[in-house]
FILUM-479925 format. One line per 4 residues: number of its first residue (from 0); their letters; for each residue x, y, z of C-alpha. Coordinates in steps of 0.001 Angstrom, whole numbers. Last residue first. Layout:
% FILUM-479925
NUM) A) X Y Z ~ ...
% end
This chain:
% FILUM-479925
227) NEAR) -41146 -13239 37920 ~ -38295 -15640 38696 ~ -38561 -17161 35205 ~ -38482 -13712 33575
223) AKRE) -35355 -12778 35530 ~ -33697 -16046 34600 ~ -34505 -15468 30929 ~ -33093 -11939 31093
219) SIED) -29910 -13212 32699 ~ -29520 -15840 29980 ~ -29936 -13171 27287 ~ -27340 -10949 28952
215) SSAS) -24936 -13894 29136 ~ -25496 -14619 25435 ~ -24912 -10987 24451 ~ -21698 -10895 26473
211) NLIE) -20534 -14140 24905 ~ -21320 -12799 21431 ~ -19492 -9531 22121 ~ -16513 -11389 23547
207) DNSA) -16448 -13705 20534 ~ -16482 -10681 18216 ~ -13494 -9204 20046 ~ -11604 -12497 19817
203) ANKA) -12314 -12658 16069 ~ -11158 -9066 15616 ~ -7982 -9802 17551 ~ -7294 -12930 15465
199) LSKQ) -7919 -11054 12212 ~ -5520 -8291 13283 ~ -2851 -10827 14213 ~ -3285 -12499 10808
195) FEYK) -2940 -9107 9148 ~ 272 -8370 11047 ~ 1820 -11695 9988 ~ 711 -11222 6380
191) FYFA) 2117 -7690 6513 ~ 5506 -9133 7478 ~ 5353 -11565 4566 ~ 4519 -8688 2204
187) WALP) 7333 -6517 3580 ~ 9837 -9313 2943 ~ 8479 -9754 -589 ~ 8638 -5991 -1183
183) CLII) 12365 -6035 -282 ~ 13262 -9366 -1941 ~ 12200 -8594 -5510 ~ 13774 -5157 -6035
179) LIVA) 16607 -6315 -3758 ~ 17543 -9143 -6119 ~ 17309 -6925 -9210 ~ 19483 -4249 -7557
175) VVEA) 22067 -6862 -6495 ~ 22365 -8068 -10092 ~ 22711 -4517 -11413 ~ 25259 -3529 -8755
171) SQAH) 27611 -6425 -9353 ~ 30460 -5085 -7207 ~ 28123 -3758 -4540 ~ 28706 -379 -2872
167) FIVF) 26004 1586 -4718 ~ 23530 -1297 -4446 ~ 24068 -1748 -697 ~ 23628 1984 -34
163) LAGI) 20502 2068 -2208 ~ 18997 -805 -196 ~ 19853 926 3086 ~ 18188 4142 1927
159) YNLV) 15097 2172 925 ~ 14899 312 4236 ~ 15394 3541 6188 ~ 12529 5172 4270
155) YAFG) 10375 2051 4721 ~ 11022 1958 8460 ~ 9920 5601 8756 ~ 6704 4820 6894
151) WFVA) 6189 1624 8875 ~ 6327 3681 12064 ~ 3639 5979 10655 ~ 1387 3027 9758
147) NSRD) 1780 1225 13096 ~ -1933 1144 13878 ~ -3277 -481 17055 ~ -5105 2627 18303
143) NSIE) -6807 3108 14935 ~ -8121 6466 13672 ~ -4970 8406 14593 ~ -2563 6025 12838
139) TAVS) -4807 5880 9771 ~ -4843 9687 9648 ~ -1029 9767 9908 ~ -730 7243 7090
135) YICI) -3251 9203 5007 ~ -1234 12413 5334 ~ 2047 10678 4460 ~ 438 8986 1444
131) CILS) -992 12346 363 ~ 2459 13961 416 ~ 3992 11099 -1576 ~ 1155 11172 -4095
127) AILF) 1467 14940 -4536 ~ 5183 14595 -5309 ~ 4664 11697 -7730 ~ 1715 13325 -9510
123) AELV) 3414 16711 -9801 ~ 6524 15119 -11301 ~ 4458 13099 -13767 ~ 2338 16089 -14821
119) GLKQ) 5434 18232 -15307 ~ 7071 15460 -17343 ~ 4148 15503 -19722 ~ 4308 19308 -19826
115) YNVD) 8019 19396 -20652 ~ 8168 21032 -24101 ~ 5443 23588 -23273 ~ 7306 24575 -20120
111) SAFY) 5556 23438 -16995 ~ 3012 25295 -14859 ~ -4 24191 -16910 ~ 754 20474 -16691
107) GLAC) 2011 20487 -13118 ~ -1115 22365 -12001 ~ -3343 19795 -13702 ~ -1419 16965 -12042
103) SALI) -1648 18751 -8680 ~ -5416 19080 -9063 ~ -5680 15337 -9685 ~ -3544 14562 -6625
99) IALL) -5508 16989 -4434 ~ -8833 15525 -5603 ~ -7595 12037 -4673 ~ -6573 13375 -1259
95) IKRL) -10044 14830 -705 ~ -11743 11589 -1741 ~ -9499 9575 574 ~ -10200 12015 3429
91) IKLS) -13949 11513 3081 ~ -13573 7761 3332 ~ -11122 8177 6225 ~ -13654 10304 8132
87) KVEP) -16304 7620 7657 ~ -14493 5116 9896 ~ -16802 2092 9702 ~ -14828 545 6848
83) SAYI) -11875 109 9250 ~ -8529 1284 7926 ~ -6053 -850 9886 ~ -4992 -3954 7964
79) IHAC) -6144 -3137 4428 ~ -5027 499 4754 ~ -1612 -525 6061 ~ -1237 -2780 3011
75) LAIF) -2199 92 707 ~ 147 2531 2446 ~ 3124 165 2174 ~ 2488 -509 -1530
71) YAGA) 1924 3178 -2275 ~ 5242 3939 -577 ~ 6915 1323 -2778 ~ 5580 3051 -5898
67) VFDF) 6750 6406 -4501 ~ 10289 5081 -4056 ~ 10347 3459 -7502 ~ 9236 6686 -9176
63) FIYY) 11792 8720 -7243 ~ 14618 6332 -8119 ~ 13609 6133 -11777 ~ 13358 9924 -12162
59) AFEG) 16556 10594 -10213 ~ 18494 8321 -12584 ~ 16937 9778 -15737 ~ 17517 13400 -14783
55) FIGL) 14949 15891 -13493 ~ 16893 18725 -15116 ~ 15536 17789 -18522 ~ 13901 14378 -18898
51) DYGS) 14369 14491 -22675 ~ 12221 11776 -24248 ~ 14362 9239 -26092 ~ 11691 6567 -26000
47) GLIK) 8186 7940 -25584 ~ 6846 10001 -22707 ~ 3375 8472 -22786 ~ 3539 5089 -24530
43) EDIV) 7122 3927 -24036 ~ 8323 5404 -20766 ~ 4987 5917 -19010 ~ 3483 2620 -20199
39) YLTG) 6665 740 -19300 ~ 6817 2297 -15824 ~ 3186 1371 -15223 ~ 3873 -2222 -16221
35) FKAA) 6981 -2215 -14065 ~ 5024 -1177 -11004 ~ 1901 -3231 -11714 ~ 3903 -6402 -12381
31) LFVA) 5999 -5815 -9260 ~ 2884 -5294 -7138 ~ 1090 -8319 -8587 ~ 4115 -10543 -7940
27) TLLI) 4465 -9200 -4397 ~ 801 -9886 -3634 ~ 1049 -13399 -5068 ~ 4077 -14130 -2907
23) PHLL) 2443 -12518 145 ~ -824 -14519 15 ~ -2641 -13782 3287 ~ -2394 -10104 2417
19) VRGT) -5066 -10700 -260 ~ -7687 -10981 2464 ~ -10153 -8398 1153 ~ -13102 -10783 798
15) LMDT) -12829 -11064 -2997 ~ -9078 -11685 -2783 ~ -9492 -14339 -100 ~ -12167 -16131 -2112
11) CIRG) -10047 -16083 -5262 ~ -7069 -17478 -3340 ~ -9224 -20214 -1796 ~ -10517 -21198 -5239
7) LFNI) -6965 -21350 -6558 ~ -6003 -23692 -3716 ~ -9132 -25826 -4170 ~ -8426 -26129 -7905
3) LRKM) -4794 -27026 -7224 ~ -5824 -29625 -4657 ~ -8277 -31163 -7131 ~ -5567 -31404 -9756
% end
């Protein structure tokens, strides 16, 4: 019981200090719950069952939604690893991108046919989100020399295409789809844990160098004072 309490306490501490990437299983579970919870709210509470998706199509709608949700997951993890709080330009950019997404939702609402305004908002949100994720990934790459955010974006696209290819050619497509829906983000989460641990180690080494440099400077000053 004590071990369980200590384990849960460590998880809470890591989450409060921005180290959620150290717990990939928990991170994946939260992501899947958020994704399917959002999908349920959209389908049942906003659009309503039996809502006509028009030319968008039910299959394309689910695929596009799932793709954008995964892109958010990749971008968020990249943000935790590489987006330093000291970089003010990224803070400003995040506010601008949020304003773009909100403006796009309003545009989608007013530009759509009166019978498809809810769908217009959803389409505009997904498209704007994908564009903003690409912009933020590039900005993260530029602001941090160690960033691989853009590479991860390309890898995610290839990963998603490969997953769809496997599903379409599998005999039990539904079973394979469920497995990949769980395994793909879980694999990414474990990879991000590895990258996050590397980032923490580099930051710790950098801090040690600064402390050692400060200590050597202090010793030199003391020697100089003693000689005088």
